[in-house]
N, CA, C, O and the ligand as a Tripos MOL2 file, in Angstrom:
@<TRIPOS>MOLECULE
protein
  257   255    65     0     0
PROTEIN
NO_CHARGES

@<TRIPOS>ATOM
      1 N          97.0320  101.6900  102.8600 N.3       1 MET1
      2 CA         97.2730  100.6700  103.8710 C.3       1 MET1
      3 C          98.7270  100.7370  104.3350 C.2       1 MET1
      4 O          99.6650  100.8700  103.5480 O.2       1 MET1
      5 N          98.8550  100.6410  105.6250 N.am      2 GLY2
      6 CA        100.2060  100.6520  106.1960 C.3       2 GLY2
      7 C         100.8120  102.0220  106.3510 C.2       2 GLY2
      8 O         101.9570  102.1540  106.7830 O.2       2 GLY2
      9 N         100.0560  103.0450  106.0040 N.am      3 ALA3
     10 CA        100.6020  104.3950  106.1440 C.3       3 ALA3
     11 C         100.6920  104.7700  107.6090 C.2       3 ALA3
     12 O          99.7720  104.5360  108.3920 O.2       3 ALA3
     13 N         101.8140  105.3500  107.9550 N.am      4 ILE4
     14 CA        101.9750  105.7890  109.3460 C.3       4 ILE4
     15 C         101.3720  107.1850  109.4310 C.2       4 ILE4
     16 O         101.9550  108.1740  108.9880 O.2       4 ILE4
     17 N         100.2170  107.2200  110.0000 N.am      5 CYS5
     18 CA         99.4510  108.4560  110.0220 C.3       5 CYS5
     19 C          98.7670  108.6020  111.3670 C.2       5 CYS5
     20 O          98.1300  107.6560  111.8300 O.2       5 CYS5
     21 N          98.8750  109.7390  112.0000 N.am      6 PRO6
     22 CA         98.2190  109.9010  113.2920 C.3       6 PRO6
     23 C          96.7080  109.8320  113.1510 C.2       6 PRO6
     24 O          96.1180  110.4060  112.2350 O.2       6 PRO6
     25 N          96.1100  109.1230  114.0720 N.am      7 LYS7
     26 CA         94.6540  108.9450  114.0240 C.3       7 LYS7
     27 C          93.9440  110.2420  114.3580 C.2       7 LYS7
     28 O          92.8050  110.4710  113.9500 O.2       7 LYS7
     29 N          94.6360  111.0860  115.1080 N.am      8 GLY8
     30 CA         94.0040  112.3450  115.4660 C.3       8 GLY8
     31 C          94.9890  113.2310  116.1800 C.2       8 GLY8
     32 O          96.0870  112.7990  116.5290 O.2       8 GLY8
     33 N          94.6100  114.4390  116.3920 N.am      9 LYS9
     34 CA         95.5080  115.3800  117.0630 C.3       9 LYS9
     35 C          95.6320  115.0170  118.5330 C.2       9 LYS9
     36 O          94.6420  114.7890  119.2280 O.2       9 LYS9
     37 N          96.8770  114.9730  118.9810 N.am     10 ILE10
     38 CA         97.1140  114.7490  120.4040 C.3      10 ILE10
     39 C          97.1690  116.1180  121.0590 C.2      10 ILE10
     40 O          97.9390  116.9870  120.6490 O.2      10 ILE10
     41 N          96.3600  116.2950  122.0610 N.am     11 SER11
     42 CA         96.2590  117.5940  122.7270 C.3      11 SER11
     43 C          97.5750  117.9590  123.4010 C.2      11 SER11
     44 O          98.4060  117.0950  123.6830 O.2      11 SER11
     45 N          97.7470  119.2370  123.6510 N.am     12 LYS12
     46 CA         98.9620  119.7140  124.3210 C.3      12 LYS12
     47 C          99.1500  119.0220  125.6620 C.2      12 LYS12
     48 O         100.2670  118.6800  126.0510 O.2      12 LYS12
     49 N          98.0500  118.8260  126.3550 N.am     13 ALA13
     50 CA         98.1180  118.1940  127.6750 C.3      13 ALA13
     51 C          98.6170  116.7630  127.5590 C.2      13 ALA13
     52 O          99.4640  116.3260  128.3370 O.2      13 ALA13
     53 N          98.0770  116.0270  126.5660 N.am     14 ARG14
     54 CA         98.4660  114.6340  126.4100 C.3      14 ARG14
     55 C          99.9150  114.5250  125.9450 C.2      14 ARG14
     56 O         100.6680  113.6740  126.4190 O.2      14 ARG14
     57 N         100.2940  115.3930  125.0160 N.am     15 ARG15
     58 CA        101.6660  115.3980  124.5080 C.3      15 ARG15
     59 C         102.6530  115.7070  125.6390 C.2      15 ARG15
     60 O         103.6590  115.0180  125.8110 O.2      15 ARG15
     61 N         102.3420  116.7590  126.4050 N.am     16 ASP16
     62 CA        103.2400  117.1740  127.4780 C.3      16 ASP16
     63 C         103.2840  116.1500  128.5980 C.2      16 ASP16
     64 O         104.3100  115.9770  129.2560 O.2      16 ASP16
     65 N         102.1720  115.4790  128.8070 N.am     17 LYS17
     66 CA        102.1340  114.4520  129.8620 C.3      17 LYS17
     67 C         103.0490  113.2900  129.4810 C.2      17 LYS17
     68 O         103.7090  112.6900  130.3290 O.2      17 LYS17
     69 N         103.0690  112.9900  128.1730 N.am     18 ARG18
     70 CA        103.9280  111.9020  127.7070 C.3      18 ARG18
     71 C         105.3990  112.2810  127.8920 C.2      18 ARG18
     72 O         106.2180  111.4530  128.2910 O.2      18 ARG18
     73 N         105.7180  113.5370  127.5990 N.am     19 ARG19
     74 CA        107.1090  113.9880  127.7030 C.3      19 ARG19
     75 C         107.5420  114.1840  129.1480 C.2      19 ARG19
     76 O         108.7250  114.0730  129.4720 O.2      19 ARG19
     77 N         106.5890  114.4730  130.0040 N.am     20 ALA20
     78 CA        106.9210  114.7180  131.4080 C.3      20 ALA20
     79 C         107.4480  113.4410  132.0480 C.2      20 ALA20
     80 O         107.0110  112.3390  131.7170 O.2      20 ALA20
     81 N         108.3880  113.6060  132.9630 N.am     21 GLN21
     82 CA        108.9660  112.4530  133.6430 C.3      21 GLN21
     83 C         108.3950  112.3020  135.0510 C.2      21 GLN21
     84 O         108.8000  111.4170  135.8050 O.2      21 GLN21
     85 N         107.4630  113.1660  135.3920 N.am     22 SER22
     86 CA        106.9460  113.1900  136.7600 C.3      22 SER22
     87 C         106.1340  111.9540  137.1060 C.2      22 SER22
     88 O         105.9270  111.6540  138.2820 O.2      22 SER22
     89 N         105.6700  111.2320  136.0840 N.am     23 TRP23
     90 CA        104.8570  110.0510  136.3540 C.3      23 TRP23
     91 C         105.7020  108.9110  136.9140 C.2      23 TRP23
     92 O         105.1670  107.9640  137.4900 O.2      23 TRP23
     93 N         107.0300  109.0020  136.7460 N.am     24 LYS24
     94 CA        107.8950  107.9490  137.2660 C.3      24 LYS24
     95 C         107.8600  107.9460  138.7930 C.2      24 LYS24
     96 O         107.7530  109.0020  139.4160 O.2      24 LYS24
     97 N         107.9480  106.7980  139.3740 N.am     25 ILE25
     98 CA        107.8750  106.7060  140.8240 C.3      25 ILE25
     99 C         109.0650  107.4200  141.4450 C.2      25 ILE25
    100 O         110.2190  107.1800  141.0890 O.2      25 ILE25
    101 N         108.7500  108.3040  142.3830 N.am     26 SER26
    102 CA        109.7990  109.1060  142.9990 C.3      26 SER26
    103 C         110.5670  108.3060  144.0480 C.2      26 SER26
    104 O         111.7870  108.4250  144.1610 O.2      26 SER26
    105 N         109.8420  107.4890  144.8140 N.am     27 THR27
    106 CA        110.5080  106.7090  145.8520 C.3      27 THR27
    107 C         110.7100  105.2800  145.3560 C.2      27 THR27
    108 O         109.7420  104.6120  144.9930 O.2      27 THR27
    109 N         111.9450  104.8070  145.3360 N.am     28 PRO28
    110 CA        112.1840  103.4490  144.8770 C.3      28 PRO28
    111 C         111.6760  102.4270  145.8900 C.2      28 PRO28
    112 O         111.5840  102.6950  147.0880 O.2      28 PRO28
    113 N         111.3550  101.2580  145.3690 N.am     29 THR29
    114 CA        110.8450  100.2130  146.2410 C.3      29 THR29
    115 C         111.9310   99.7300  147.1890 C.2      29 THR29
    116 O         113.0840   99.5510  146.7980 O.2      29 THR29
    117 N         111.5500   99.5270  148.4230 N.am     30 LEU30
    118 CA        112.5200   99.1300  149.4320 C.3      30 LEU30
    119 C         112.1220   97.7880  150.0460 C.2      30 LEU30
    120 O         110.9470   97.5110  150.2850 O.2      30 LEU30
    121 N         113.1230   96.9840  150.2850 N.am     31 VAL31
    122 CA        112.9060   95.7170  150.9730 C.3      31 VAL31
    123 C         113.8290   95.6610  152.1820 C.2      31 VAL31
    124 O         114.8590   96.3340  152.2240 O.2      31 VAL31
    125 N         113.4510   94.8560  153.1560 N.am     32 ALA32
    126 CA        114.2850   94.7220  154.3490 C.3      32 ALA32
    127 C         115.4830   93.8390  154.0360 C.2      32 ALA32
    128 O         115.3580   92.8050  153.3800 O.2      32 ALA32
    129 N         116.6400   94.2650  154.5150 N.am     33 CYS33
    130 CA        117.8650   93.4900  154.3080 C.3      33 CYS33
    131 C         117.7680   92.1660  155.0480 C.2      33 CYS33
    132 O         117.2820   92.1060  156.1780 O.2      33 CYS33
    133 N         118.2380   91.1030  154.3960 N.am     34 GLY34
    134 CA        118.1630   89.7800  155.0090 C.3      34 GLY34
    135 C         119.0780   89.6170  156.1980 C.2      34 GLY34
    136 O         118.8800   88.7220  157.0200 O.2      34 GLY34
    137 N         120.0890   90.4810  156.3000 N.am     35 LYS35
    138 CA        121.0530   90.3450  157.3860 C.3      35 LYS35
    139 C         120.7670   91.3150  158.5220 C.2      35 LYS35
    140 O         120.6320   90.9050  159.6740 O.2      35 LYS35
    141 N         120.6740   92.6100  158.1970 N.am     36 CYS36
    142 CA        120.5130   93.5940  159.2550 C.3      36 CYS36
    143 C         119.0950   94.1330  159.3480 C.2      36 CYS36
    144 O         118.7690   94.8410  160.3010 O.2      36 CYS36
    145 N         118.2470   93.8140  158.3790 N.am     37 GLY37
    146 CA        116.8620   94.2570  158.4410 C.3      37 GLY37
    147 C         116.6620   95.6990  158.0160 C.2      37 GLY37
    148 O         115.5490   96.2220  158.0730 O.2      37 GLY37
    149 N         117.7280   96.3320  157.5940 N.am     38 GLU38
    150 CA        117.6500   97.7200  157.1380 C.3      38 GLU38
    151 C         116.9420   97.7730  155.7880 C.2      38 GLU38
    152 O         117.0620   96.8590  154.9730 O.2      38 GLU38
    153 N         116.2080   98.8530  155.5680 N.am     39 LEU39
    154 CA        115.5340   98.9840  154.2820 C.3      39 LEU39
    155 C         116.5540   99.2450  153.1920 C.2      39 LEU39
    156 O         117.4000  100.1300  153.3210 O.2      39 LEU39
    157 N         116.4740   98.4800  152.1260 N.am     40 MET40
    158 CA        117.4140   98.6060  151.0210 C.3      40 MET40
    159 C         116.6920   98.3700  149.7150 C.2      40 MET40
    160 O         115.5940   97.8130  149.6920 O.2      40 MET40
    161 N         117.3060   98.7930  148.6350 N.am     41 ARG41
    162 CA        116.7180   98.5700  147.3230 C.3      41 ARG41
    163 C         116.9600   97.1250  146.9140 C.2      41 ARG41
    164 O         118.0620   96.6040  147.0890 O.2      41 ARG41
    165 N         115.9460   96.4810  146.3750 N.am     42 PRO42
    166 CA        116.1470   95.1010  145.9510 C.3      42 PRO42
    167 C         117.1540   95.0060  144.8110 C.2      42 PRO42
    168 O         117.2200   95.8950  143.9610 O.2      42 PRO42
    169 N         117.9300   93.9380  144.7930 N.am     43 HIS43
    170 CA        118.9700   93.6660  143.8020 C.3      43 HIS43
    171 C         120.1190   94.6840  143.8910 C.2      43 HIS43
    172 O         120.8810   94.8900  142.9470 O.2      43 HIS43
    173 N         120.2000   95.3120  145.0820 N.am     44 TYR44
    174 CA        121.3060   96.2340  145.3250 C.3      44 TYR44
    175 C         122.0390   95.7680  146.5800 C.2      44 TYR44
    176 O         121.4530   95.1140  147.4420 O.2      44 TYR44
    177 N         123.3030   96.1040  146.6730 N.am     45 VAL45
    178 CA        124.0650   95.7770  147.8700 C.3      45 VAL45
    179 C         123.5490   96.6410  149.0160 C.2      45 VAL45
    180 O         123.3190   97.8390  148.8450 O.2      45 VAL45
    181 N         123.3700   96.0270  150.1830 N.am     46 CYS46
    182 CA        122.8920   96.7550  151.3460 C.3      46 CYS46
    183 C         123.9360   97.7800  151.7570 C.2      46 CYS46
    184 O         125.1040   97.4550  151.9710 O.2      46 CYS46
    185 N         123.4880   99.0260  151.8620 N.am     47 LYS47
    186 CA        124.4400  100.0900  152.1970 C.3      47 LYS47
    187 C         124.7380  100.1040  153.6880 C.2      47 LYS47
    188 O         125.6940  100.7360  154.1350 O.2      47 LYS47
    189 N         123.9030   99.3950  154.4570 N.am     48 SER48
    190 CA        124.0930   99.4170  155.9050 C.3      48 SER48
    191 C         125.1550   98.4180  156.3450 C.2      48 SER48
    192 O         126.0410   98.7510  157.1320 O.2      48 SER48
    193 N         125.0620   97.1880  155.8330 N.am     49 CYS49
    194 CA        126.0230   96.1700  156.2710 C.3      49 CYS49
    195 C         126.8980   95.6840  155.1160 C.2      49 CYS49
    196 O         127.7980   94.8720  155.3290 O.2      49 CYS49
    197 N         126.6520   96.1590  153.9180 N.am     50 GLY50
    198 CA        127.5150   95.8370  152.7870 C.3      50 GLY50
    199 C         127.4020   94.4070  152.2970 C.2      50 GLY50
    200 O         128.3690   93.8480  151.7800 O.2      50 GLY50
    201 N         126.2200   93.8050  152.4550 N.am     51 THR51
    202 CA        126.0650   92.4390  151.9930 C.3      51 THR51
    203 C         125.0740   92.3740  150.8420 C.2      51 THR51
    204 O         124.2080   93.2380  150.6980 O.2      51 THR51
    205 N         125.2110   91.3610  150.0440 N.am     52 TYR52
    206 CA        124.2370   91.0670  149.0120 C.3      52 TYR52
    207 C         124.0310   89.5610  149.0170 C.2      52 TYR52
    208 O         124.9880   88.7870  148.9830 O.2      52 TYR52
    209 N         122.7650   89.1600  149.0610 N.am     53 ASN53
    210 CA        122.4100   87.7380  149.1180 C.3      53 ASN53
    211 C         123.0830   87.0620  150.3220 C.2      53 ASN53
    212 O         123.6060   85.9510  150.2280 O.2      53 ASN53
    213 N         123.0490   87.7800  151.4590 N.am     54 LYS54
    214 CA        123.5930   87.3200  152.7380 C.3      54 LYS54
    215 C         125.0870   87.0100  152.6570 C.2      54 LYS54
    216 O         125.6010   86.1840  153.4100 O.2      54 LYS54
    217 N         125.7710   87.6800  151.7380 N.am     55 ARG55
    218 CA        127.2000   87.4610  151.5700 C.3      55 ARG55
    219 C         127.8700   88.8280  151.5410 C.2      55 ARG55
    220 O         127.4070   89.7460  150.8640 O.2      55 ARG55
    221 N         128.9630   88.9520  152.2810 N.am     56 ALA56
    222 CA        129.6420   90.2340  152.3450 C.3      56 ALA56
    223 C         130.3040   90.5270  150.9980 C.2      56 ALA56
    224 O         131.0940   89.7210  150.5070 O.2      56 ALA56
    225 N         129.9920   91.6490  150.4140 N.am     57 VAL57
    226 CA        130.5950   92.0410  149.1430 C.3      57 VAL57
    227 C         131.4580   93.2950  149.3190 C.2      57 VAL57
    228 O         132.4290   93.5050  148.5940 O.2      57 VAL57
    229 N         131.0860   94.1090  150.2850 N.am     58 ILE58
    230 CA        131.8730   95.3100  150.5530 C.3      58 ILE58
    231 C         132.4910   95.1670  151.9310 C.2      58 ILE58
    232 O         131.8140   94.8350  152.9030 O.2      58 ILE58
    233 N         133.7630   95.4170  151.9950 N.am     59 ASN59
    234 CA        134.4160   95.4170  153.3020 C.3      59 ASN59
    235 C         134.0820   96.7250  153.9990 C.2      59 ASN59
    236 O         134.6470   97.7710  153.6810 O.2      59 ASN59
    237 N         133.1590   96.6580  154.9520 N.am     60 MET60
    238 CA        132.6870   97.8640  155.6070 C.3      60 MET60
    239 C         133.7720   98.5170  156.4610 C.2      60 MET60
    240 O         133.7470   99.7260  156.6950 O.2      60 MET60
    241 N         134.7170   97.7120  156.9190 N.am     61 GLU61
    242 CA        135.8060   98.2790  157.7130 C.3      61 GLU61
    243 C         136.7130   99.1430  156.8430 C.2      61 GLU61
    244 O         137.2050  100.1830  157.2820 O.2      61 GLU61
    245 N         136.9290   98.7040  155.6100 N.am     62 MET62
    246 CA        137.7690   99.4550  154.6970 C.3      62 MET62
    247 C         137.0430  100.6920  154.1660 C.2      62 MET62
    248 O         137.6560  101.7160  153.8620 O.2      62 MET62
    249 N         135.7260  100.5650  154.0650 N.am     63 ALA63
    250 CA        134.9370  101.6810  153.5120 C.3      63 ALA63
    251 C         134.9020  102.8530  154.4740 C.2      63 ALA63
    252 O         134.6600  103.9900  154.0680 O.2      63 ALA63
    253 N         135.1430  102.5790  155.7420 N.am     64 LYS64
    254 CA        135.0600  103.6540  156.7500 C.3      64 LYS64
    255 C         136.2490  104.6030  156.6570 C.2      64 LYS64
    256 O         136.3370  105.5590  157.4270 O.2      64 LYS64
    257 ZN        122.0910   94.9120  155.5600 Zn       65 ZN65
@<TRIPOS>BOND
     1     1     2 1
     2     2     3 1
     3     3     4 2
     4     3     5 am
     5     5     6 1
     6     6     7 1
     7     7     8 2
     8     7     9 am
     9     9    10 1
    10    10    11 1
    11    11    12 2
    12    11    13 am
    13    13    14 1
    14    14    15 1
    15    15    16 2
    16    15    17 am
    17    17    18 1
    18    18    19 1
    19    19    20 2
    20    19    21 am
    21    21    22 1
    22    22    23 1
    23    23    24 2
    24    23    25 am
    25    25    26 1
    26    26    27 1
    27    27    28 2
    28    27    29 am
    29    29    30 1
    30    30    31 1
    31    31    32 2
    32    31    33 am
    33    33    34 1
    34    34    35 1
    35    35    36 2
    36    35    37 am
    37    37    38 1
    38    38    39 1
    39    39    40 2
    40    39    41 am
    41    41    42 1
    42    42    43 1
    43    43    44 2
    44    43    45 am
    45    45    46 1
    46    46    47 1
    47    47    48 2
    48    47    49 am
    49    49    50 1
    50    50    51 1
    51    51    52 2
    52    51    53 am
    53    53    54 1
    54    54    55 1
    55    55    56 2
    56    55    57 am
    57    57    58 1
    58    58    59 1
    59    59    60 2
    60    59    61 am
    61    61    62 1
    62    62    63 1
    63    63    64 2
    64    63    65 am
    65    65    66 1
    66    66    67 1
    67    67    68 2
    68    67    69 am
    69    69    70 1
    70    70    71 1
    71    71    72 2
    72    71    73 am
    73    73    74 1
    74    74    75 1
    75    75    76 2
    76    75    77 am
    77    77    78 1
    78    78    79 1
    79    79    80 2
    80    79    81 am
    81    81    82 1
    82    82    83 1
    83    83    84 2
    84    83    85 am
    85    85    86 1
    86    86    87 1
    87    87    88 2
    88    87    89 am
    89    89    90 1
    90    90    91 1
    91    91    92 2
    92    91    93 am
    93    93    94 1
    94    94    95 1
    95    95    96 2
    96    95    97 am
    97    97    98 1
    98    98    99 1
    99    99   100 2
   100    99   101 am
   101   101   102 1
   102   102   103 1
   103   103   104 2
   104   103   105 am
   105   105   106 1
   106   106   107 1
   107   107   108 2
   108   107   109 am
   109   109   110 1
   110   110   111 1
   111   111   112 2
   112   111   113 am
   113   113   114 1
   114   114   115 1
   115   115   116 2
   116   115   117 am
   117   117   118 1
   118   118   119 1
   119   119   120 2
   120   119   121 am
   121   121   122 1
   122   122   123 1
   123   123   124 2
   124   123   125 am
   125   125   126 1
   126   126   127 1
   127   127   128 2
   128   127   129 am
   129   129   130 1
   130   130   131 1
   131   131   132 2
   132   131   133 am
   133   133   134 1
   134   134   135 1
   135   135   136 2
   136   135   137 am
   137   137   138 1
   138   138   139 1
   139   139   140 2
   140   139   141 am
   141   141   142 1
   142   142   143 1
   143   143   144 2
   144   143   145 am
   145   145   146 1
   146   146   147 1
   147   147   148 2
   148   147   149 am
   149   149   150 1
   150   150   151 1
   151   151   152 2
   152   151   153 am
   153   153   154 1
   154   154   155 1
   155   155   156 2
   156   155   157 am
   157   157   158 1
   158   158   159 1
   159   159   160 2
   160   159   161 am
   161   161   162 1
   162   162   163 1
   163   163   164 2
   164   163   165 am
   165   165   166 1
   166   166   167 1
   167   167   168 2
   168   167   169 am
   169   169   170 1
   170   170   171 1
   171   171   172 2
   172   171   173 am
   173   173   174 1
   174   174   175 1
   175   175   176 2
   176   175   177 am
   177   177   178 1
   178   178   179 1
   179   179   180 2
   180   179   181 am
   181   181   182 1
   182   182   183 1
   183   183   184 2
   184   183   185 am
   185   185   186 1
   186   186   187 1
   187   187   188 2
   188   187   189 am
   189   189   190 1
   190   190   191 1
   191   191   192 2
   192   191   193 am
   193   193   194 1
   194   194   195 1
   195   195   196 2
   196   195   197 am
   197   197   198 1
   198   198   199 1
   199   199   200 2
   200   199   201 am
   201   201   202 1
   202   202   203 1
   203   203   204 2
   204   203   205 am
   205   205   206 1
   206   206   207 1
   207   207   208 2
   208   207   209 am
   209   209   210 1
   210   210   211 1
   211   211   212 2
   212   211   213 am
   213   213   214 1
   214   214   215 1
   215   215   216 2
   216   215   217 am
   217   217   218 1
   218   218   219 1
   219   219   220 2
   220   219   221 am
   221   221   222 1
   222   222   223 1
   223   223   224 2
   224   223   225 am
   225   225   226 1
   226   226   227 1
   227   227   228 2
   228   227   229 am
   229   229   230 1
   230   230   231 1
   231   231   232 2
   232   231   233 am
   233   233   234 1
   234   234   235 1
   235   235   236 2
   236   235   237 am
   237   237   238 1
   238   238   239 1
   239   239   240 2
   240   239   241 am
   241   241   242 1
   242   242   243 1
   243   243   244 2
   244   243   245 am
   245   245   246 1
   246   246   247 1
   247   247   248 2
   248   247   249 am
   249   249   250 1
   250   250   251 1
   251   251   252 2
   252   251   253 am
   253   253   254 1
   254   254   255 1
   255   255   256 2
@<TRIPOS>SUBSTRUCTURE
     1 MET1         2 RESIDUE 1 A MET
     2 GLY2         6 RESIDUE 1 A GLY
     3 ALA3        10 RESIDUE 1 A ALA
     4 ILE4        14 RESIDUE 1 A ILE
     5 CYS5        18 RESIDUE 1 A CYS
     6 PRO6        22 RESIDUE 1 A PRO
     7 LYS7        26 RESIDUE 1 A LYS
     8 GLY8        30 RESIDUE 1 A GLY
     9 LYS9        34 RESIDUE 1 A LYS
    10 ILE10       38 RESIDUE 1 A ILE
    11 SER11       42 RESIDUE 1 A SER
    12 LYS12       46 RESIDUE 1 A LYS
    13 ALA13       50 RESIDUE 1 A ALA
    14 ARG14       54 RESIDUE 1 A ARG
    15 ARG15       58 RESIDUE 1 A ARG
    16 ASP16       62 RESIDUE 1 A ASP
    17 LYS17       66 RESIDUE 1 A LYS
    18 ARG18       70 RESIDUE 1 A ARG
    19 ARG19       74 RESIDUE 1 A ARG
    20 ALA20       78 RESIDUE 1 A ALA
    21 GLN21       82 RESIDUE 1 A GLN
    22 SER22       86 RESIDUE 1 A SER
    23 TRP23       90 RESIDUE 1 A TRP
    24 LYS24       94 RESIDUE 1 A LYS
    25 ILE25       98 RESIDUE 1 A ILE
    26 SER26      102 RESIDUE 1 A SER
    27 THR27      106 RESIDUE 1 A THR
    28 PRO28      110 RESIDUE 1 A PRO
    29 THR29      114 RESIDUE 1 A THR
    30 LEU30      118 RESIDUE 1 A LEU
    31 VAL31      122 RESIDUE 1 A VAL
    32 ALA32      126 RESIDUE 1 A ALA
    33 CYS33      130 RESIDUE 1 A CYS
    34 GLY34      134 RESIDUE 1 A GLY
    35 LYS35      138 RESIDUE 1 A LYS
    36 CYS36      142 RESIDUE 1 A CYS
    37 GLY37      146 RESIDUE 1 A GLY
    38 GLU38      150 RESIDUE 1 A GLU
    39 LEU39      154 RESIDUE 1 A LEU
    40 MET40      158 RESIDUE 1 A MET
    41 ARG41      162 RESIDUE 1 A ARG
    42 PRO42      166 RESIDUE 1 A PRO
    43 HIS43      170 RESIDUE 1 A HIS
    44 TYR44      174 RESIDUE 1 A TYR
    45 VAL45      178 RESIDUE 1 A VAL
    46 CYS46      182 RESIDUE 1 A CYS
    47 LYS47      186 RESIDUE 1 A LYS
    48 SER48      190 RESIDUE 1 A SER
    49 CYS49      194 RESIDUE 1 A CYS
    50 GLY50      198 RESIDUE 1 A GLY
    51 THR51      202 RESIDUE 1 A THR
    52 TYR52      206 RESIDUE 1 A TYR
    53 ASN53      210 RESIDUE 1 A ASN
    54 LYS54      214 RESIDUE 1 A LYS
    55 ARG55      218 RESIDUE 1 A ARG
    56 ALA56      222 RESIDUE 1 A ALA
    57 VAL57      226 RESIDUE 1 A VAL
    58 ILE58      230 RESIDUE 1 A ILE
    59 ASN59      234 RESIDUE 1 A ASN
    60 MET60      238 RESIDUE 1 A MET
    61 GLU61      242 RESIDUE 1 A GLU
    62 MET62      246 RESIDUE 1 A MET
    63 ALA63      250 RESIDUE 1 A ALA
    64 LYS64      254 RESIDUE 1 A LYS
    65 ZN65       257 GROUP 0 **** ****
C-alpha cells in the first residue's frame, strides 16, 4: 500500500506527447484595447497606445 508504482507501461507516443510542448497554444489570446481598440494581450500594457486599465503607463512620445 502506498507504493509509487506505475500502473502500466506508457507508450513511446504517450511519453513523447507529454514531453512535447507543441500542445501549448501558439497564438496568445487577444482582447481589444479599451482606449484605441487595438488587439492586445489581456493584463498586458497596450503596445499601441501604451495604456493599461485606460491609464497611460508608458510615455509613447519618449519611447519613439
Ligand atoms: Zn491601446
